[in-house]
C-alpha positions in Angstrom: -3.8 -3.6 -62.7 -7.2 -3.8 -64.5 -10.7 -3.8 -62.9 -13.7 -5.4 -64.4 -17.3 -6.1 -63.4 -18.5 -9.3 -64.8 -21.8 -11.2 -64.7 -21.9 -14.5 -62.9 -22.9 -18.0 -64.1 -23.1 -21.2 -62.3 -20.9 -23.8 -64.0 -22.8 -26.8 -64.7 -19.9 -29.1 -64.3 -18.7 -28.0 -61.0 -21.6 -26.1 -59.4 -19.4 -23.2 -58.7 -20.1 -19.6 -59.6 -17.9 -18.4 -62.4 -17.1 -15.0 -63.9 -19.1 -15.0 -67.1 -18.3 -13.8 -70.6 -20.7 -13.5 -73.6 -20.3 -16.2 -76.2 -22.7 -15.7 -79.3 -25.0 -13.8 -77.1 -25.1 -16.4 -74.3 -23.4 -16.0 -71.0 -20.8 -18.8 -70.3 -17.9 -19.4 -67.9 -14.8 -17.4 -68.4 -12.7 -19.5 -66.2 -10.8 -21.0 -69.2 -10.0 -17.3 -70.5 -8.4 -16.2 -67.3 -4.6 -15.5 -66.9 -2.9 -16.2 -63.6 -3.2 -13.6 -61.0 -6.9 -12.7 -61.3 -8.5 -11.9 -58.0 -12.1 -11.7 -57.1 -12.3 -8.5 -54.9 -16.1 -9.1 -54.1 -19.3 -10.8 -55.4 -22.2 -8.6 -55.2 -25.3 -10.5 -54.7 -27.7 -7.5 -54.9 -27.3 -7.4 -58.7 -30.2 -9.4 -60.2 -30.0 -12.9 -61.7 -26.7 -14.4 -60.3 -24.8 -11.4 -59.0 -21.6 -9.5 -60.2 -18.0 -10.2 -59.6 -15.6 -7.4 -59.2 -12.3 -8.6 -60.5 -8.7 -7.3 -60.1 -6.6 -8.5 -63.2 -3.2 -8.2 -64.3 -2.6 -6.2 -67.4 -2.1 -9.3 -69.4 -5.7 -10.2 -69.0 -7.6 -9.5 -72.2 -11.1 -7.9 -71.9 -13.7 -10.5 -72.7 -17.0 -9.9 -74.2 -19.6 -8.7 -71.8 -16.9 -7.4 -69.4 -17.1 -3.9 -68.1 -13.8 -2.4 -67.4 -13.5 0.1 -64.5 -11.0 2.3 -63.1 -10.0 2.1 -59.4 -11.9 5.2 -58.8 -15.0 4.0 -60.3 -14.9 0.8 -58.4 -14.4 2.8 -55.2 -17.6 4.8 -55.9 -19.7 1.7 -56.2 -17.8 -0.2 -53.4 -16.2 2.4 -51.2 -12.7 1.3 -50.2 -12.6 -1.8 -51.9 -9.5 -0.9 -54.2 -6.6 0.4 -52.1 -8.7 0.8 -48.9 
């Protein structure tokens, strides 16, 4: 399992909040780049702008531009008990 922090964008087509990626310096939806089995563990609305998603991803998920890969321990420092708790 891999863990990522991603920025959040509002999808203009659906109106939903999507995990974001960087594309030529611009934040865009990463929905089309997600493999099956990606889970949103939490959405932290205290982060400026649109918030931050904490994702748990299968090992097959490639790291996308703008994503910050974290260990389970690092996630638990920021969000106590979120992983394995």
